N, C-alpha and C positions, 0 to 999 in steps of 0.2 A: 324400313319404313318401319318395321315390328318395334323397335326400340328407341323409346322417344328419351331417355336419362339411363346414363349409369349412376346407382347411389352408395356409397361408402360411407362406413362408421369415421373411417381416418384416410386421411390419402394414402397411409403409408400400406391401406391393406388392399389394396391398387399394385400398386406395385414400389420398389423401394432403389429402383434403378433409374434415374433421371433417362439414359437413353429410352428405354423402353417406356416410361412414363408419354415423354413427346411425342414418339411412337403412337400411344396409345389416344392421347389429345387429336394428333390430325387424325388421326384413324374418325374418331367420333366427330370432328368438325367436318369432314367430307363428307358426311351423313348423318351431320343436322343431328346430333345425340349429344346431350345437354351431360356433364357432369357434377354432383355434388356429394360435398362429405361431411356429414352431418354434423360432426361434432367440431369443425373448424369451418368460420364465416370466411371466405374470399371471393370476391367477384372477378370473374375471368375476363369478363368482359372490359373492364378497365385496366392499364398496364399498370397500378397499384395492386389492383387485385393479384397480377397476372407474377409479379415479383413477388410477392408474399408465398404465393403457390411454389415459385420455384426456390425461394428460402425454405420453407416446411419441406419440401422433397429434399434438398441437399442435406439437412437434417438427417430426416427419416435414411437417407444414408450413410448418413455419418453415424447413425447408430446401429447400422445395419452391419456396419462393418467390425466396429467397437465389439460388439456384440462376439461376431466370428472370431475376432482378433482372442476373445477373453477365453473363449470356447478350444479356439486349438493349444492358448498358452494352458489352460487346465487336464487337458489333455494329455500334451507333452511334461507335464509333470506328476500326472498320473502314471504315464508309462515311466519315467524316470524311476520313481519308486517303487516299481514293478508290479503296477495295478492294472488290473483289469480295466478296459476302458469302454466295455458294457457291447452290445450288439448281440449276433446269436451265439451262444454256449456253445464251444467247442464240444464236439465228439469225446465223451471218455470224461466230462466234467461236468458238475451242476453249478447255480449261482444262488449262493446260500448268502444276504447280505451284500450285494455286490462284489463277491470274492470267488474268486472259482475254487471249489471244495472238487476232490476224486470222485468221480462217479465210477465204484469196483466193477461194477458188471461190464461197462463200457470201454474202462482202460484195460482191461484182459484182452479184448477185441483190437483196439489200438496199438498195441503190443504184437498179438498174434499178426498184424496187418506188416509191419516193420521187419518184424524176422521172418516172415513170408517171401516176403519182397527181397532180403539181403538174400534169400537162398535163392530164388529162383531166378531172380532178376528181372517178371515178368507180372505187370500187371493184369493181364488175363487170368493168369493162373494163381495169382493173391487172391482176383477178386472169388475166382471161381471156388478154391479152398474157404478164406470166408463166410463165403455166404451158404457153406454148411450148414455150419454152426452160429453163424449171427445175424442180425436186423438189423436195421436203422432205426431211427427212434420213431416214426413212421410206422416200421413193421413192413417195409418193403426190403428188397436186396440190394445190396451196394452195387452199386456203377465203377467202371474204371475211373469216373472224375471222381467221384465223392473219394474213393481210395487214396487218389495221386494228390487230394486236396487236403487230407491226412497227412500224407507220407510228407510234404513241403512245410506245414506249417509248425514255424519254432517252437509255438507254444508248447509242445511235445516234451521239452527237454527243458524247459524250464524259462522261456525269455518271452518278452513281449516283444511284439514289433510294433513301431510307430514310425510311420514314416520314411520307409527303408532304414530305420537303425533299430538295432536289437537291446534292448534293456534287461538285466538280472530279472525275474519276476517273483513275486513273494509266493506262488504259488505250489505247489511241487508237482516234480515232474513224473511224466510217466514213461520216459525212456532217458538213456544215457545221450550224454553229446555225442559220444562215437559212435553211437548207432544211428543216431539220427546224421551227423555227416556222412556216412557210410552209405547209406539211402540217396543222399542228394548225389555223392559222385557215380551210382549207377542209374539215377533219373536223368543226370547229364550225358551219359553215355546212350542213353534210348531218345534222345532229341536229336531227331533230322534235321539238319541245317535247312534254312529256307531257301527256296530254288525259285527264282522269276521267271514265270513261264510266259511265254503270250500264245495263249489260246481260249477262244471262247467256247464257254460250255452253250450249245443254242437249247436244252430241258434242264438246266440250273435251277433248282425249286419247283422243278415242275413236276418232275418222275417220282414216284412213290413204289416203293417193292411190293409186288406183286404176294406174296407169301405173310408178311408183318403190317401191312402199311407207314412201315417209318420212310423219311425222303431220303431218296439215292443223292449224296455228298460226292459232288464232283471230287477227282481225284487225280494221281497220276505216276506211274512207275519208269524210271527212270533207270536206263541200260546204257552200254559203251559198245560201240563199234568195234570191230575189229582191229582197228586201227589204234584204237585206247584211247583216241581223243576226241572223238566226236560224241557227244551224248545221244541217246535215242528215248524219245519221250514214249509211251502207251499210255494214254487217255481212258477212264472209268468211270463211272457213277456205283458207289460202292454206296452200302446200304448202312445208314446209319445206328442201327442196333447193334453190328459189327464193332461199330466205335464206341460206344457204349456199354458194352458187356464184353463179347468175346467172338473170334472168327466164326466159329462154330455156331453162335446163337441164331443163324437166319440160312439157310440154304440156298437163297439167291446169290449169297455175300456179293458179288457186283458183276458191273456186263460192263461190256466196250462200248465207247461213250461214243468210235464214228460208227459202228454198225447200227448201235440203235436209234441214232440220230437219222440215219441214211434209211431206216426203217421208216421211222415217223414222217419221215418227209417224203419220201416216195406214195406213202399213205393220203399224206394230204394231198399230193398231185393227185390220186388214182379219183380221190372225193372231190377236188373240183372241177373235175372232168366229167362227173355222171352227175345228171342231170336229177339220178332217180334218186343217187345218195343224199344229193344236197336237198330233194324235196322230201326224203321221210328225216332227216335232221331238222330243218325249218315245221316239221310238224312237233317233231319231239319238244323243239327250244321253244314255240308257239304253246304246248298246251301245260310243261313245268311253268310257266309265265301265268297261265290264268291260274294256274291250281294255288300260286303265290297268293294271286291277288283276290280271292274266291273267299277265306277267311277275311280279309281287310272290308271288303266288299258288305260281309255280314256284321262285322263289328260296325263300320260306318251306318247299317239301317238300325241297329236298335239304338246307338247314339241319337239318330234323329229321331226314333220313337218317344227316347227319354226327355230329348229338349221339349218335344212338339207338350209333350203330358207337362214341365214344369208351365210352358205359357200357358196352357188351360188353366192350372191352379193359380197363375198370375191372377189371368182374368177375372176366374172366379173369386178370388180375395179381391178385386176392385170392385168388381158388384156390387160385393157383400157390405163394402166400406161402402158404397154411395146410400147403402139404404139403411144399414146396422146401425149398432148404438153408437155412438161417439165412444165411447169409456172403454170401448174394444180396439180402440184404433194402436195404441202401442204394443199390443202384442201380433196384431195383424201386422202393421209395419215389418216389425221383426222378423215375421214367416216370410213377409216382401223379400226383406233383404235378402233374406237365407236361399229362397227361390234364386232371386234375380244369381245368387253369388253361385248355386249349384246349375245354371244356365251358362253363365260364362263359363265355368269348367269344363262343361258339356262339351262347348262350344268349341273350345281350346282344345279338347280332347281329338276330337272330332279334327280340326284342321291341321292340328299335328300330325296326325294318320296319314292324313289326306296327302301334307305335302312331305313329309320325310320317310316315308313308308310307300306310299301310292305310287308317288311316280317314279319312283325306281324301276320297279316292273315296266311298265308304262314305257319309260325310257329303252328297257330294254328288248319289247315288242319293237317299239320304232327303228331299232335298229337288225331288225332280221330281214331273210333275204326276200323279198320278193318274187315269185314264179309265175310268170302266165303264158300259156300256147301261145307261141309265136311271135314271143317278144324276147331282150334280151336280160339276162341276169344282170339285174343291178344290188347295190346295196348302199339304204340310205345314210 
């Protein structure tokens, strides 16, 4: 009931996919919402109007597909000519007239990255040494991920990659092909083969590192039994910072998954059996929700005052108009329109705040646990 009509400039501004369009039209019809295309006259209430709408939509889809095909062909042609297709400029280059030109300061860093990685065979050590001398364009330290992205980008030995194919680029390479291929062979040695494990991490996405605040990522180690045939898995939660930087970047590093999950489950069990603990938790949650509601109530009060002031001004202008000079009618009419619009905006803002924001804490309050003497604990 909040929307009466959806208005677009053209039908393809809503969507160019017939499937999506029919889904939207069904949704509009279900809720009694009209659809109007300003520049295209068709009456969807008649069979001929619906036919015209479908034809126009089909042409819109055809136009979209032709545009996409032309774009793909153009990008492929550019790649075959060795031209860069745009996007984020690779570290070590700069964009000059849509062409990649060497950035001397950055290319020095890129060469160092390849050299150190080939010598040490370690992303963590490469990152450590590089961050002693260089920084990213944003002035931040390099992460292991950003260094790995540089190591596997063929653009640095003069190639342009497009749709899985490599083409000779017209830009100047930073390193030799031999150095790039050597780095790739070392990277492949470091990749751990995927192992499918059937294990559920109870705290996945919920656990944070106490030291640095990073998410603790589920992981595992794989060892072999004495017979050498049966694998044995040990499950952990590892600080994400040790992935992005290096193992020594956080003192917590990792925690045993079984131990921390058992600890949390035992604590939850203790809390669930303690009326005092539940009472404390309920009071804390209620207090937090009240604190969230307080500024919204103040905002609502302020908006209601402004709405009242606008109504008073409208009333005064109407009284003045009934008794005043007719010549002033146009200016007073304009002022009335402005005030009416202001009143609508204020009422809309108040409605939005009430529905979109205030309902959330209220719903949260309704889910609290009510505790009363000699009564069973219930959750609403």
